[in-house]
N, C-alpha and C positions, 0 to 999 in steps of 0.2 A: 495549450491544453496536455501538454509532455510530462506536465505538472500536476493536474488532477492525478491522470495517466502512476506519473511516482509515487505523488500521496499513497494514491491506495492501495499503490503492492505492498509498500510497506506498510500498511495499518492492514493488509488483511497477510500476511505473510505473520503477522506477528500476531492476528486474530486469530491464524488458522495452528498456533503453537499451547493454543489455549487445553488444559487435561493436565494428566501424570506423562511426563518424556523427565529419560534419568540423566543427569546434572554432570558437571565432569569430574563430581569424587564418587558415581556411583548412589551417592541418593535418587530419591525419586524425589524430582521436582514439579512443584504446585502450581498450578494457572493464577494461586494469590502475587505468586511472583514477583510478574508482569506489574499488581498495581503498582501505579508512581508518573511518571512522566521518563518520556522516552524520545533522548538526540538521537536522528536520523540522518544519515548521509546516501545518496544512493547516489555510483557511476553511472552513466551506459556510453557501452563505447559506440557511438556512431561514427558512419563515415561526413571527414569535416571536419571528428578534434569528440570529443570523449563534450559531455554535459554532466554535474553534479550535483546534486538538488537538496537541501537542506533541510529535515521539515521537523516535524513536533509531535511526537503521541499522548494521549492521557487516558488510561487506564483507571478505571472507579470500579466498584463495586453494585450492580443494580440486581437486586430481586433474588441474592442470593448466590448470582453470577461473578465472573468481572466480566466488559468489556470493556468496548472502544468507545470511552465518550468522545472524543476529539480528535482531530488527523487535523493542524494543525500547516499547509506548507507556506514554504520562505517566511517563517516564526521571526519576529521583531523589523520587516521589512514593514514600507508602506504594502508593500503587498501579498502582509500577513492574508491566507485565505482558512481557513476549518471546512474544510471539503463534506463532513457531514452534522454540522449542524448550517450553518452558512443557507441562507434562503436562496440563494442564487447560484448551488453547487450544481449542477446539471449532474451530480452524479442520480439516476434512476433507476438499481435494480446491484445486487454486487453478490453471488457464489462463492466459497471454496467451501477446499476437504484437502485435511491433510492429512498421508499418513503415518502410522509409529518409526515411520523410517523415517522421518525427515521431510519426505516428498510433495510439495506444495504447487494446487492445479489450481487456479480460481481464476473467474471472471467480474469484469466490471461494465457496466453497460449505460453508459451518457448519454444525453439529450439537451442540443445547443440550439436554438431560432436562430437561424442566417437569414439574413434579408439580401437578397439580389434580386438584384432588376426591378419591376413592378411590384412586385410584392416575396414575405417573409417563410418561409419551408425551413420547413425539420429537419434536423442534420443528426443520426445518432451515429454512434464510436462504441463496438463493442471492443474490450483489448482481456486477449487472452493471456493467462503471466502461469508459468511452470517452472520448477528450480529446487533446488533446496537448502533445509535449512539447517541449520546447528544455533543452540539456542544455551543459557546462560541465565545464571541469576541475577548477572548484569551487561551483559551481554548480550548480541544477534548477525551472525551472519549469517552467508550467503549468497550464492549467482541465481540467476532468474533469469530468461530466457520471454521473451516480448512479440507476443504480435496482435495487430492492429486491423480490423475492418471499417469502415468505414460504409452506411448504410447495405453493411453484407459483403463489399469490394475491400479484395488482399490492401490494406495502405502500406505500413511498415511492421519491420522485424527485427530483431535487434539483443542483444544482451549482455550481459552490467553485475557488480556486483553489489551491495548493502554492507550495513553497518549501522548499528543501529545501541548506545550505552544509555543505563539505565541514569538518572539524577540523583544522587544520594546514597 
């Protein structure tokens, strides 16, 4: 499940960037600069050793607005998975906000059916992310904190960093 959480985090951090942002040279950054494919790396600092995850995000134009079209976890491997489009995706709901200063707040909600003993039970994961983001036309970088809850009970809490590079 952590792969889904990490992929979701990167996607919605970028999606939260939409709008007008100042670029490094002081020019106004347009949301259309996100169009295309981004390769991303997330490193989470977890007890027992850091975890590094690679993901891919594809942004396209839909209805006159830039939107996230695909979020691929573990691209190019046998475990490749599109969190947004795959019918087996456990993502059920998301909400995010981005301040003008670059503070991101995001909530992802997943739902999974788990077979326990004599029957199935539905388990829900809620993940809250918050952190700061720096975005340019060819890269994104930032630090974030993560808290997760299973059926409303606190589960994990950790911090990490991410980096995205736009292809071409």
